[in-house]
C-alpha positions as CSV (number, residue, x, y, z in Angstrom):
1,M,-0.3,-0.1,-0.2
2,K,1.6,3.9,-1.0
3,R,1.8,6.3,1.2
4,K,1.5,9.5,0.4
5,S,2.4,12.9,2.0
6,M,-0.3,15.5,2.7
7,F,0.7,18.9,3.5
8,V,-2.1,21.7,4.7
9,L,-2.8,24.1,1.9
10,L,-3.1,27.7,3.2
11,L,-6.5,28.7,4.3
12,A,-7.5,25.2,4.6
13,A,-8.2,23.7,8.2
14,A,-7.2,20.2,7.4
15,I,-6.9,17.7,4.2
16,L,-8.1,14.2,3.9
17,A,-6.4,11.7,1.7
18,V,-8.0,8.4,0.6
19,G,-6.1,5.2,-0.9
20,R,-7.4,2.9,-3.3
21,T,-9.3,-0.1,-2.2
22,A,-6.7,-3.5,-1.6
23,I,-7.5,-6.9,-1.3
24,Q,-5.5,-7.9,1.9
25,P,-5.0,-11.4,4.5
26,Q,-6.4,-10.1,8.1
27,W,-6.8,-12.4,10.8
28,N,-10.7,-12.8,12.1
29,G,-9.2,-15.1,15.4
30,E,-9.1,-18.3,13.2
31,A,-8.0,-17.6,10.0
32,F,-6.9,-15.4,7.6
33,E,-9.1,-13.9,5.2
34,P,-9.2,-11.5,2.0
35,R,-10.7,-8.6,3.3
36,P,-10.9,-5.1,1.5
37,T,-8.8,-2.4,3.3
38,M,-8.2,1.5,2.5
39,A,-5.5,3.7,3.6
40,V,-7.2,7.2,5.1
41,T,-4.7,10.0,6.2
42,L,-5.7,13.5,7.9
43,S,-3.2,16.3,8.2
44,A,-4.9,18.8,9.8
45,D,-3.2,22.4,10.9
46,H,-3.1,22.2,15.0
47,R,-3.4,26.0,15.3
48,I,-6.9,25.0,14.0
49,V,-8.1,21.5,14.8
50,D,-7.5,19.8,18.2
51,G,-5.6,16.5,17.2
52,A,-8.2,14.6,19.8
53,V,-10.9,15.8,17.8
54,A,-9.5,15.1,13.9
55,A,-8.7,11.5,16.0
56,A,-12.6,11.3,16.4
57,F,-13.3,11.9,12.9
58,L,-11.5,9.1,11.9
59,A,-12.7,6.8,14.3
60,D,-16.4,8.2,13.1
61,L,-15.4,8.0,9.3
62,K,-14.1,4.3,9.6
63,A,-17.1,2.9,11.1
64,M,-19.1,5.0,8.7
65,L,-17.3,2.8,6.1
66,E,-17.0,-0.3,7.4
67,E,-21.2,-0.3,8.2
68,P,-22.5,2.3,4.9
69,L,-26.2,1.3,6.1
70,R,-25.3,3.9,9.3
71,L,-25.6,6.5,7.0
72,L,-28.9,6.4,6.6
73,L,-29.9,6.7,10.2
């Protein structure tokens, strides 16, 4: 999985970089199984955005991507 560096642009509080989905082996507790994975990176200007708020945003985004039906609620 390739990683890219993201820099917060002038007049922006944060930038979200989303990578392409790839099938990767993941351990389910008993065996490896193929699962789609995707790299998501958030670069935030800490003068504007608190790190805890940025981490909470990524956690919420992860939960919604894993269960898209939550977007309808």
